[in-house]
SELUMMAR-335168 format. One record per atom (N, C-alpha, C): residue in one letter; x, y, z. Coordinates in steps of 0.02 Angstrom, whole numbers, padded with zeros to 5 digits, always signed. Example, Ala and Ser with C-alpha at 12.3 -4.5 7.8 and 13.67 -1.06 7.14 Angstrom:
% residues 2
A+00660-00284+00390 A+00615-00225+00390 A+00660-00165+00390 S+00642-00112+00354 S+00684-00053+00357 S+00645+00002+00394 
//
This chain:
% residues 349
M+05219+05309+05296 M+05277+05257+05296 M+05292+05228+05229 K+05358+05222+05218 K+05381+05192+05157 K+05371+05116+05153 L+05360+05091+05095 L+05338+05014+05096 L+05403+04976+05118 S+05464+04999+05104 S+05518+04958+05125 S+05531+04958+05203 D+05513+05014+05229 D+05515+05020+05310 D+05459+04967+05340 F+05403+04970+05301 F+05348+04926+05326 F+05365+04853+05315 L+05402+04840+05265 L+05420+04762+05254 L+05477+04744+05306 T+05515+04795+05320 T+05562+04779+05373 T+05537+04768+05440 Q+05480+04808+05454 Q+05449+04795+05521 Q+05412+04727+05527 I+05382+04703+05466 I+05354+04645+05462 I+05402+04581+05475 S+05465+04591+05447 S+05507+04539+05449 S+05535+04530+05524 V+05540+04585+05564 V+05559+04586+05632 V+05503+04553+05674 A+05438+04580+05656 A+05385+04553+05699 A+05369+04472+05682 L+05376+04454+05619 L+05363+04384+05603 L+05416+04335+05634 K+05483+04358+05638 K+05534+04326+05669 K+05515+04313+05742 K+05495+04367+05774 K+05472+04365+05846 K+05419+04312+05861 T+05369+04314+05814 T+05314+04275+05821 T+05331+04205+05810 Y+05376+04194+05766 Y+05406+04125+05748 Y+05438+04096+05813 E+05478+04134+05841 E+05509+04111+05901 E+05473+04095+05960 E+05419+04146+05966 E+05371+04137+06025 E+05323+04081+06018 A+05319+04057+05948 A+05272+03997+05942 A+05298+03931+05969 A+05359+03925+05975 A+05393+03873+06014 A+05368+03805+05979 F+05375+03796+05917 F+05354+03740+05887 F+05393+03679+05915 L+05366+03619+05912 L+05400+03563+05933 L+05467+03546+05887 P+05519+03529+05918 P+05578+03518+05878 P+05570+03457+05836 L+05606+03458+05780 L+05595+03393+05733 L+05665+03361+05739 S+05664+03292+05716 S+05714+03252+05711 S+05707+03200+05659 P+05758+03181+05621 P+05826+03199+05637 P+05852+03272+05615 A+05909+03288+05619 A+05931+03360+05610 A+05920+03379+05535 E+05920+03333+05495 E+05912+03358+05424 E+05836+03381+05410 L+05789+03350+05448 L+05722+03373+05442 L+05714+03443+05474 D+05737+03457+05529 D+05733+03517+05561 D+05769+03572+05513 L+05824+03555+05490 L+05860+03604+05442 L+05818+03622+05380 A+05786+03572+05353 A+05745+03579+05290 A+05688+03615+05299 T+05659+03603+05362 T+05594+03640+05382 T+05607+03716+05387 N+05657+03726+05426 N+05664+03797+05449 N+05720+03839+05403 A+05750+03811+05347 A+05791+03844+05307 A+05762+03905+05273 Y+05705+03899+05238 Y+05677+03950+05197 Y+05655+04009+05237 F+05630+03999+05295 F+05608+04051+05339 F+05666+04090+05364 A+05721+04062+05374 A+05777+04094+05408 A+05811+04144+05349 R+05794+04127+05291 R+05829+04162+05239 R+05785+04226+05221 G+05729+04239+05247 G+05688+04295+05239 G+05654+04288+05167 G+05639+04339+05146 G+05607+04344+05074 G+05570+04405+05069 K+05528+04406+05015 K+05489+04466+04997 K+05431+04483+05051 L+05410+04424+05084 L+05352+04425+05132 L+05292+04466+05103 I+05279+04460+05042 I+05219+04488+05008 I+05153+04458+05044 R+05151+04399+05057 R+05084+04370+05073 R+05070+04397+05151 P+05119+04391+05196 P+05106+04423+05271 P+05093+04499+05259 A+05118+04532+05213 A+05108+04604+05204 A+05036+04611+05182 L+05011+04571+05137 L+04942+04579+05109 L+04894+04570+05174 C+04911+04520+05213 C+04863+04502+05270 C+04867+04560+05322 L+04925+04583+05334 L+04925+04638+05391 L+04903+04706+05369 C+04913+04723+05303 C+04884+04773+05274 C+04810+04782+05270 T+04782+04723+05248 T+04711+04726+05250 T+04681+04727+05317 A+04708+04692+05366 A+04691+04693+05435 A+04687+04769+05458 A+04740+04807+05446 A+04749+04873+05470 A+04694+04923+05423 A+04688+04908+05373 A+04646+04948+05317 A+04569+04941+05343 L+04556+04881+05361 L+04480+04866+05389 L+04471+04885+05462 G+04529+04882+05496 G+04519+04891+05574 G+04563+04943+05596 H+04616+04926+05627 H+04663+04975+05658 H+04725+04935+05673 K+04772+04972+05706 K+04840+04936+05722 K+04833+04884+05763 N+04782+04884+05809 N+04774+04821+05849 N+04755+04763+05811 A+04711+04778+05758 A+04693+04719+05717 A+04755+04695+05682 A+04803+04731+05663 A+04860+04710+05621 A+04901+04668+05669 R+04910+04683+05734 R+04948+04647+05783 R+04911+04577+05801 R+04843+04582+05801 R+04804+04523+05808 R+04817+04477+05746 A+04836+04504+05697 A+04831+04461+05625 A+04899+04432+05621 L+04952+04447+05663 L+05021+04416+05652 L+05019+04349+05652 P+04991+04310+05688 P+04994+04233+05685 P+04968+04206+05618 A+04912+04241+05596 A+04892+04223+05534 A+04930+04243+05473 A+04971+04297+05482 A+05021+04322+05426 A+05072+04274+05430 L+05097+04249+05482 L+05148+04203+05488 L+05124+04128+05459 A+05065+04113+05478 A+05034+04055+05458 A+05039+04060+05370 T+05018+04112+05344 T+05017+04118+05274 T+05082+04110+05244 E+05138+04136+05279 E+05206+04130+05253 E+05230+04061+05256 L+05216+04026+05310 L+05242+03960+05322 L+05205+03910+05269 F+05143+03922+05257 F+05104+03884+05207 F+05138+03900+05141 H+05159+03961+05125 H+05188+03975+05059 H+05257+03932+05057 L+05292+03933+05106 L+05358+03897+05109 L+05347+03820+05100 F+05290+03802+05131 F+05276+03722+05119 F+05272+03705+05046 T+05239+03757+05007 T+05233+03747+04935 T+05300+03756+04895 L+05337+03809+04920 L+05405+03808+04887 L+05447+03749+04896 V+05451+03728+04957 V+05495+03659+04974 V+05468+03604+04923 Q+05411+03594+04920 Q+05384+03535+04867 Q+05386+03556+04799 D+05382+03615+04784 D+05386+03641+04713 D+05462+03642+04688 D+05509+03651+04731 D+05580+03632+04713 D+05595+03567+04700 V+05562+03518+04735 V+05570+03447+04725 V+05543+03431+04658 I+05481+03452+04642 I+05452+03442+04576 I+05493+03461+04520 D+05523+03526+04528 D+05552+03562+04469 D+05632+03543+04473 H+05651+03503+04523 H+05724+03490+04527 H+05765+03547+04528 D+05752+03598+04568 D+05785+03658+04572 D+05837+03649+04619 T+05895+03685+04614 T+05945+03675+04667 T+05956+03739+04707 L+05925+03799+04692 L+05934+03851+04722 L+05862+03885+04742 R+05865+03914+04793 R+05803+03959+04822 R+05830+04010+04858 R+05807+04071+04844 R+05826+04132+04879 R+05903+04136+04887 G+05939+04113+04834 G+06011+04123+04837 G+06053+04071+04865 A+06023+04016+04891 A+06058+03965+04930 A+06022+03900+04906 K+06055+03841+04933 K+06032+03772+04912 K+05957+03763+04934 T+05922+03728+04889 T+05853+03703+04903 T+05852+03658+04966 A+05789+03645+04990 A+05785+03609+05054 A+05811+03535+05037 H+05792+03507+04982 H+05814+03431+04968 H+05885+03422+04961 I+05915+03475+04933 I+05991+03472+04932 I+06020+03477+04999 L+05997+03522+05042 L+06020+03532+05104 L+06013+03473+05153 A+05953+03443+05141 A+05943+03378+05184 A+05988+03326+05159 A+05994+03322+05099 A+06040+03266+05078 A+06114+03273+05091 E+06136+03337+05099 E+06205+03347+05116 E+06211+03339+05194 E+06155+03359+05232 E+06165+03359+05305 E+06156+03283+05331 S+06127+03240+05290 S+06120+03169+05306 S+06187+03132+05318 R+06236+03148+05275 R+06300+03119+05275 R+06296+03046+05251 L+06242+03023+05223 L+06237+02962+05198 L+06280+02951+05133 S+06282+02887+05112 S+06320+02871+05051 S+06292+02910+04986 K+06336+02925+04941 K+06319+02971+04887 K+06262+02934+04839 T+06261+02862+04844 T+06216+02831+04806 T+06146+02836+04831 V+06133+02849+04894 V+06066+02851+04916 V+06051+02927+04939 R+06095+02965+04940 R+06095+03041+04979 R+06038+03079+04938 A+06033+03085+04879 A+05981+03122+04837 A+05913+03102+04843 E+05903+03036+04839 E+05839+03011+04858 E+05813+03024+04932 Y+05859+03022+04974 Y+05838+03030+05048 Y+05822+03106+05054 G+05859+03148+05025 G+05855+03220+05031 G+05782+03242+05002 T+05765+03207+04949 T+05695+03222+04922 T+05643+03202+04968 S+05654+03140+04999 S+05597+03113+05047 S+05593+03159+05110 I+05649+03185+05136 I+05649+03223+05193 I+05618+03293+05177 A+05630+03325+05116 A+05605+03384+05088 A+05530+03387+05088 I+05502+03328+05064 I+05424+03313+05068 I+05394+03321+05142 L+05432+03285+05184 L+05415+03293+05252 L+05414+03350+05281 A+05472+03392+05265 A+05479+03457+05292 A+05428+03506+05263 G+05394+03491+05202 G+05336+03527+05178 G+05278+03516+05220 D+05268+03451+05244 D+05210+03433+05279 D+05219+03466+05352 A+05273+03473+05374 A+05289+03504+05441 A+05273+03581+05444 L+05282+03613+05387 L+05268+03681+05376 L+05199+03694+05373 F+05158+03649+05336 F+05090+03649+05337 F+05054+03639+05407 S+05086+03593+05442 S+05061+03578+05508 S+05071+03641+05553 R+05126+03673+05548 R+05138+03733+05589 R+05088+03791+05573 S+05079+03797+05508 S+05031+03845+05489 S+04955+03839+05522 V+04936+03777+05520 V+04873+03765+05550 V+04879+03772+05627 E+04925+03757+05655 E+04935+03762+05728 E+04934+03842+05743 L+04969+03881+05710 L+04973+03950+05718 L+04895+03986+05714 L+04861+03951+05670 L+04786+03982+05665 L+04742+03957+05721 S+04756+03895+05738 S+04714+03862+05792 S+04722+03898+05861 K+04785+03925+05868 K+04800+03958+05934 K+04809+04034+05934 A+04789+04057+05873 A+04789+04135+05868 A+04749+04169+05927 E+04786+04207+05966 E+04753+04248+06020 E+04721+04309+06001 G+04676+04324+06034 G+04625+04388+06017 G+04570+04371+05962 L+04568+04313+05938 L+04516+04293+05884 L+04466+04244+05921 S+04404+04255+05896 S+04348+04211+05922 S+04364+04150+05890 D+04321+04101+05920 D+04330+04030+05892 D+04298+04033+05821 E+04245+04072+05805 E+04219+04074+05736 E+04269+04101+05691 A+04314+04155+05707 A+04367+04174+05667 A+04418+04121+05654 R+04447+04086+05704 R+04497+04042+05700 R+04472+03985+05655 L+04411+03962+05665 L+04384+03901+05628 L+04373+03926+05550 S+04352+03979+05541 S+04347+04008+05467 S+04408+04005+05433 L+04463+04029+05468 L+04528+04029+05434 L+04552+03960+05422 I+04548+03911+05470 I+04571+03838+05461 I+04533+03810+05400 L+04466+03826+05406 L+04425+03791+05352 L+04445+03820+05284 R+04450+03885+05281 R+04469+03922+05211 R+04538+03889+05190 L+04585+03884+05232 L+04652+03853+05212 L+04645+03786+05181 S+04612+03744+05231 S+04607+03670+05213 S+04552+03652+05158 S+04505+03690+05157 S+04449+03667+05111 S+04444+03709+05044 R+04479+03761+05035 R+04477+03796+04979 R+04555+03815+04953 T+04589+03846+04992 T+04656+03861+04965 T+04703+03802+04951 L+04710+03754+05000 L+04754+03694+04983 L+04726+03659+04922 P+04667+03636+04919 P+04642+03597+04856 P+04654+03638+04787 L+04638+03696+04797 L+04646+03734+04727 L+04718+03744+04707 L+04762+03756+04761 L+04827+03763+04752 L+04858+03695+04724 L+04842+03649+04755 L+04868+03578+04735 L+04846+03568+04667 S+04787+03582+04650 S+04760+03569+04583 S+04798+03609+04531 G+04807+03672+04544 G+04847+03715+04502 G+04919+03690+04491 E+04949+03661+04541 E+05015+03636+04537 E+05012+03571+04498 A+04968+03533+04505 A+04962+03467+04469 A+04949+03481+04392 V+04912+03531+04377 V+04897+03541+04303 V+04962+03574+04274 D+04992+03617+04318 D+05059+03645+04295 D+05110+03587+04281 T+05114+03543+04321 T+05164+03490+04319 T+05144+03442+04253 R+05075+03429+04241 R+05059+03393+04187 R+05073+03422+04124 L+05061+03485+04121 L+05075+03530+04064 L+05151+03521+04039 G+05191+03504+04081 G+05265+03494+04063 G+05276+03435+04033 Y+05228+03388+04035 Y+05238+03324+04011 Y+05199+03312+03942 Q+05139+03343+03939 Q+05103+03335+03876 Q+05133+03367+03816 T+05121+03342+03760 T+05147+03372+03699 T+05100+03422+03667 Q+05035+03424+03674 Q+04988+03470+03647 Q+04988+03535+03680 L+04987+03584+03640 L+04983+03660+03669 L+04935+03672+03712 P+04950+03697+03781 P+04888+03709+03825 P+04849+03761+03802 S+04789+03766+03827 S+04741+03821+03800 S+04753+03878+03849 E+04729+03937+03828 E+04741+04001+03872 E+04703+03989+03936 E+04644+03955+03931 E+04608+03938+03993 E+04650+03896+04037 E+04679+03843+04017 E+04723+03808+04059 E+04782+03849+04093 I+04809+03884+04055 I+04868+03926+04086 I+04836+03974+04139 T+04782+04005+04124 T+04750+04059+04172 T+04726+04020+04232 T+04700+03962+04225 T+04682+03924+04288 T+04747+03905+04329 V+04801+03885+04294 V+04858+03864+04333 V+04884+03929+04374 Y+04885+03988+04338 Y+04918+04045+04371 Y+04868+04066+04430 R+04801+04060+04422 R+04759+04091+04473 R+04752+04039+04527 N+04754+03974+04518 N+04752+03923+04573 N+04821+03917+04609 K+04873+03913+04558 K+04940+03893+04597 K+04963+03956+04636 T+04945+04017+04617 T+04975+04079+04641 T+04921+04123+04677 G+04869+04132+04643 G+04821+04185+04665 G+04784+04163+04720 V+04778+04095+04734 V+04731+04072+04788 V+04759+04090+04855 L+04827+04086+04861 L+04863+04102+04917 L+04862+04172+04937 F+04869+04221+04883 F+04858+04289+04895 F+04784+04310+04918 E+04742+04271+04887 E+04668+04273+04911 E+04665+04258+04985 F+04701+04208+05005 F+04692+04185+05081 F+04724+04234+05120 A+04779+04261+05099 A+04810+04311+05140 A+04770+04382+05151 L+04733+04394+05104 L+04683+04453+05105 L+04628+04431+05149 F+04604+04379+05140 F+04542+04351+05180 F+04564+04345+05255 A+04619+04319+05268 A+04641+04311+05334 A+04649+04383+05371 G+04672+04426+05332 G+04679+04498+05361 G+04605+04527+05373 A+04558+04515+05335 A+04494+04528+05339 A+04463+04502+05399 V+04469+04435+05410 V+04444+04399+05464 V+04476+04423+05528 C+04538+04436+05535 C+04564+04457+05598 C+04540+04537+05611 A+04526+04574+05557 A+04504+04642+05576 A+04431+04633+05599 E+04392+04596+05574 E+04316+04597+05601 E+04305+04541+05648 N+04362+04501+05664 N+04351+04447+05710 N+04291+04404+05697 G+04286+04393+05630 G+04231+04342+05600 G+04237+04344+05530 M+04184+04314+05501 M+04182+04310+05426 M+04166+04376+05396 P+04203+04398+05339 P+04188+04460+05309 P+04119+04451+05267 S+04097+04513+05247 S+04033+04510+05213 S+04048+04481+05146 E+03993+04461+05114 E+03996+04436+05044 E+04021+04471+04991 K+04004+04543+04999 K+04038+04590+04952 K+04111+04592+04960 L+04142+04594+05020 L+04213+04596+05035 L+04241+04539+05012 C+04214+04475+05027 C+04241+04408+05001 C+04248+04412+04925 A+04196+04442+04896 A+04200+04435+04817 A+04252+04480+04789 A+04265+04539+04828 A+04319+04584+04805 A+04386+04553+04818 I+04387+04519+04873 I+04452+04479+04898 I+04471+04431+04845 E+04427+04388+04822 E+04432+04329+04778 E+04461+04360+04717 N+04419+04417+04691 N+04434+04440+04628 N+04508+04476+04623 A+04526+04506+04679 A+04598+04537+04689 A+04648+04480+04686 G+04636+04429+04728 G+04683+04373+04731 G+04695+04341+04664 A+04640+04331+04631 A+04647+04293+04562 A+04681+04337+04512 N+04673+04402+04502 N+04705+04446+04459 N+04768+04460+04472 I+04784+04475+04530 I+04853+04489+04557 I+04897+04425+04553 G+04862+04367+04565 G+04900+04307+04560 G+04918+04290+04486 E+04872+04298+04453 E+04892+04292+04371 E+04947+04334+04354 A+04939+04404+04366 A+04996+04448+04350 A+05059+04434+04382 F+05062+04411+04445 F+05124+04392+04479 F+05155+04335+04447 Q+05110+04281+04426 Q+05146+04224+04395 Q+05172+04243+04323 L+05137+04288+04293 L+05157+04305+04221 L+05225+04339+04231 T+05231+04388+04282 T+05292+04419+04299 T+05348+04367+04315 D+05332+04320+04353 D+05371+04266+04374 D+05399+04234+04308 D+05362+04213+04264 D+05381+04182+04209 D+05425+04228+04164 Y+05406+04296+04158 Y+05445+04333+04124 Y+05519+04350+04157 L+05522+04350+04222 L+05584+04361+04254 L+05629+04298+04246 G+05593+04237+04232 G+05634+04180+04228 G+05662+04177+04160 L+05645+04223+04116 L+05671+04230+04052 L+05726+04285+04049 T+05714+04340+04095 T+05758+04400+04086 T+05803+04410+04141 A+05790+04390+04202 A+05826+04409+04258 A+05889+04364+04270 S+05936+04390+04305 S+05997+04347+04318 S+05984+04301+04375 E+06033+04248+04377 E+06016+04194+04434 E+06034+04225+04497 E+06075+04278+04503 E+06086+04312+04560 E+06028+04340+04588 A+05989+04380+04538 A+05928+04421+04548 A+05868+04374+04575 M+05867+04324+04541 M+05808+04274+04556 M+05820+04232+04613 G+05882+04211+04626 G+05899+04166+04682 G+05884+04096+04671 K+05879+04083+04605 K+05868+04011+04585 K+05900+04002+04522 S+05901+03940+04491 S+05940+03923+04436 S+05902+03967+04374 A+05950+03994+04337 A+05924+04038+04280 A+05909+03996+04220 L+05853+04016+04184 L+05821+03986+04132 L+05802+03915+04142 S+05785+03903+04207 S+05767+03829+04224 S+05701+03815+04193 D+05655+03862+04172 D+05587+03848+04150 D+05595+03821+04076 I+05645+03847+04039 I+05660+03826+03973 I+05681+03749+03979 R+05728+03739+04015 R+05753+03676+04023 R+05706+03621+04043 E+05659+03646+04084 E+05609+03601+04119 E+05552+03591+04065 G+05545+03634+04019 G+05491+03633+03974 G+05421+03658+03991 K+05426+03708+04041 K+05367+03730+04070 K+05317+03766+04017 Q+05259+03747+04018 Q+05211+03774+03968 Q+05175+03840+04003 T+05213+03900+03981 T+05196+03957+04008 T+05156+04002+03956 F+05129+04052+03975 F+05101+04104+03924 F+05144+04124+03870 F+05214+04125+03881 F+05257+04141+03829 F+05270+04086+03784 V+05269+04033+03808 V+05271+03969+03758 V+05210+03962+03720 R+05156+03976+03743 R+05091+03967+03706 R+05095+04025+03655 E+05113+04084+03671 E+05117+04138+03620 E+05164+04129+03563 A+05221+04097+03587 A+05275+04077+03534 A+05250+04028+03486 Y+05220+03979+03506 Y+05197+03923+03461 Y+05148+03946+03413 L+05106+03994+03441 L+05049+04017+03397 L+05076+04063+03345 R+05129+04094+03353 R+05152+04148+03309 R+05218+04139+03274 A+05258+04086+03295 A+05323+04080+03276 A+05327+04047+03197 T+05382+04057+03168 T+05400+04036+03104 T+05411+03953+03115 E+05406+03922+03057 E+05419+03848+03062 E+05494+03832+03085 K+05537+03875+03068 K+05605+03860+03084 K+05609+03873+03167 E+05576+03924+03184 E+05577+03940+03259 E+05543+03877+03300 K+05491+03854+03270 K+05453+03798+03307 K+05499+03742+03312 L+05537+03729+03260 L+05588+03669+03264 L+05636+03684+03326 L+05659+03737+03337 L+05711+03758+03388 L+05670+03749+03461 L+05609+03767+03454 L+05572+03764+03521 L+05562+03693+03533 D+05541+03654+03491 D+05529+03576+03500 D+05593+03547+03519 A+05649+03565+03495 A+05716+03533+03511 A+05744+03551+03581 T+05721+03617+03597 T+05757+03639+03658 T+05712+03636+03731 L+05649+03655+03718 L+05606+03656+03772 L+05605+03583+03808 G+05617+03579+03872 G+05613+03523+03906 G+05681+03472+03901 D+05732+03501+03869 D+05790+03462+03863 D+05836+03493+03917 E+05847+03454+03976 E+05889+03482+04022 E+05965+03488+04007 K+05981+03457+03953 K+06049+03465+03930 K+06069+03504+03864 A+06008+03540+03848 A+06011+03580+03785 A+06076+03630+03792 P+06107+03642+03740 P+06156+03696+03740 P+06132+03765+03759 I+06178+03798+03794 I+06162+03864+03817 I+06142+03909+03761 G+06174+03900+03710 G+06165+03949+03648 G+06083+03934+03617 A+06065+03874+03622 A+05995+03855+03599 A+05943+03880+03650 V+05966+03875+03719 V+05917+03897+03768 V+05909+03977+03762 R+05963+04013+03750 R+05965+04083+03747 R+05921+04111+03683 A+05933+04065+03625 A+05893+04082+03567 A+05822+04071+03581 V+05796+04021+03619 V+05726+04010+03631 V+05703+04064+03676 R+05742+04089+03722 R+05728+04143+03763 R+05709+04202+03719 G+05744+04217+03669 G+05734+04273+03626 G+05666+04259+03593 I+05651+04202+03566 I+05591+04185+03533 I+05521+04199+03578 L+05533+04172+03635 L+05484+04177+03683 L+05467+04252+03706 L+05514+04293+03707 L+05505+04363+03725 L+05479+04411+03664 S+05503+04385+03611 S+05482+04427+03553 S+05405+04423+03539 Y+05383+04359+03553 Y+05308+04343+03532 Y+05267+04355+03597 G+05296+04357+03660 G+05248+04360+03720 G+05245+04422+03755 K+05303+04466+03747 K+05308+04520+03788 K+05252+04572+03785 E+05228+04583+03734 E+05177+04637+03718 E+05108+04609+03748 G+05093+04545+03738 G+05026+04517+03778 G+05037+04514+03851 Y+05100+04500+03876 Y+05116+04501+03946 Y+05105+04577+03975 E+05129+04627+03940 E+05119+04689+03967 E+05045+04714+03967 K+05002+04691+03922 K+04932+04703+03922 K+04893+04671+03977 K+04914+04605+03981 K+04883+04567+04038 K+04897+04597+04111 K+04957+04624+04120 K+04978+04646+04181 K+04934+04710+04195 Q+04927+04752+04150 Q+04885+04813+04160 Q+04816+04788+04174 A+04782+04748+04139 A+04718+04732+04154 A+04704+04693+04221 A+04756+04650+04246 A+04750+04628+04305 A+04748+04677+04362 R+04791+04723+04355 R+04796+04781+04404 R+04735+04825+04409 E+04710+04833+04355 E+04640+04876+04356 E+04589+04834+04384 N+04586+04767+04377 N+04528+04728+04398 N+04540+04725+04477 A+04604+04719+04504 A+04614+04713+04571 A+04596+04777+04606 Q+04581+04829+04571 Q+04565+04896+04607 Q+04498+04891+04650 M+04456+04837+04627 M+04392+04833+04659 M+04398+04823+04738 L+04450+04786+04762 L+04458+04782+04824 L+04478+04847+04859 L+04523+04884+04829 L+04544+04945+04856 L+04483+05000+04866 D+04437+04988+04818 D+04380+05037+04812 D+04333+05020+04871 C+04344+04958+04905 C+04300+04941+04957 C+04327+04978+05022 L+04384+05006+05026 L+04423+05022+05083 L+04429+05097+05093 E+04420+05119+05150 E+04427+05196+05169 E+04499+05219+05163 E+04508+05280+05142 E+04582+05304+05133 E+04612+05298+05197 S+04679+05269+05195 S+04720+05263+05257 S+04787+05252+05230 E+04829+05241+05277 E+04904+05229+05265 E+04907+05165+05242 A+04868+05113+05279 A+04863+05045+05263 A+04849+05034+05190 K+04790+05070+05167 K+04761+05059+05101 K+04818+05083+05051 T+04853+05135+05059 T+04903+05161+05015 T+04962+05108+05011 L+04978+05075+05071 L+05035+05023+05066 L+05003+04963+05027 L+04939+04947+05039 L+04911+04888+05001 L+04916+04895+04928 S+04894+04960+04903 S+04910+04978+04838 S+04973+04982+04807 E+05023+04996+04856 E+05093+04988+04836 E+05122+04916+04824 I+05098+04876+04869 I+05108+04810+04864 I+05085+04772+04804 F+05015+04787+04785 F+04995+04766+04720 F+05038+04781+04663 D+05061+04845+04662 D+05111+04868+04614 D+05177+04831+04613 L+05200+04832+04671 L+05262+04786+04677 L+05262+04717+04651 M+05208+04681+04667 M+05196+04614+04643 M+05201+04606+04569 I+05180+04654+04536 I+05176+04649+04462 I+05241+04685+04428 C+05266+04725+04460 C+05322+04761+04428 C+05392+04745+04465 R+05396+04693+04499 R+05458+04678+04538 R+05507+04655+04488 E+05577+04654+04521 E+05630+04633+04471 E+05657+04566+04499 N+05633+04534+04544 N+05654+04469+04566 N+05601+04429+04606 
//
């Protein structure tokens, strides 16, 4: 099966699972809109794909079907983080349309003086609603033992969420501090902010396949794959933030520069740039009103000093993630999982 066909099948199956979940309606209307908006737009569905492929690779097609609620839960948890991330980053676009806090503000029809603040508050609540729905799906997942359901909920709440929040908090802090972050700090952000949810998707697939806790060896391979692919994925995300068009990314172009995000590319540039280039970096990074010419010049500096290291890190991460694939027997699901790994690293949006 082609990966594109597989992802299309996942999209259809997740929409059906979402409809059948019959979540309690939310009010007022702007909260319901903000909560449902991102799922309705679709997306790459990488995390559900990781979950379902792992379940199928370790079990069979029945295991993949049994994993659908967990796959949807993983996607809704991801959307919860996106809604709140957009608030933190003051982004106005997500997946080619308005972000949740902008939608909520407009839907409220309140006066313009309070609309933006209200939209932000509603978006935060929408994120909470999405997290609640992800836990609800795991707690009610049919075909799983009580042990399996409990292990998924505990993993999500006691490991995935705390690590992800810590990664997001450190990432936010780096945007305010003046000193250059260490390589270890950046790696920790990438692995916690992004990799830990990939890890959960893989873990959930394994739990659904075995209807219980995976072996220690498999858990170690899953954690290693999630961390490495997560780091490479975030590096690629930062790279695309410098190179891709706004249309391709579905969000504000070059927003990372205007926000002053302390990425791998920023660190590499400061370590190797000339004094003149550093002055431009100092004047432009974090300036939301920086002239587009200066922003584009900074982009050129970041790419010139960071691209080579970025390519090396991508290759190393993909090689390290191979440990998980080596634990799996040859199957169509394993082939698809390998293709998903490659897609995550080499994507164009």
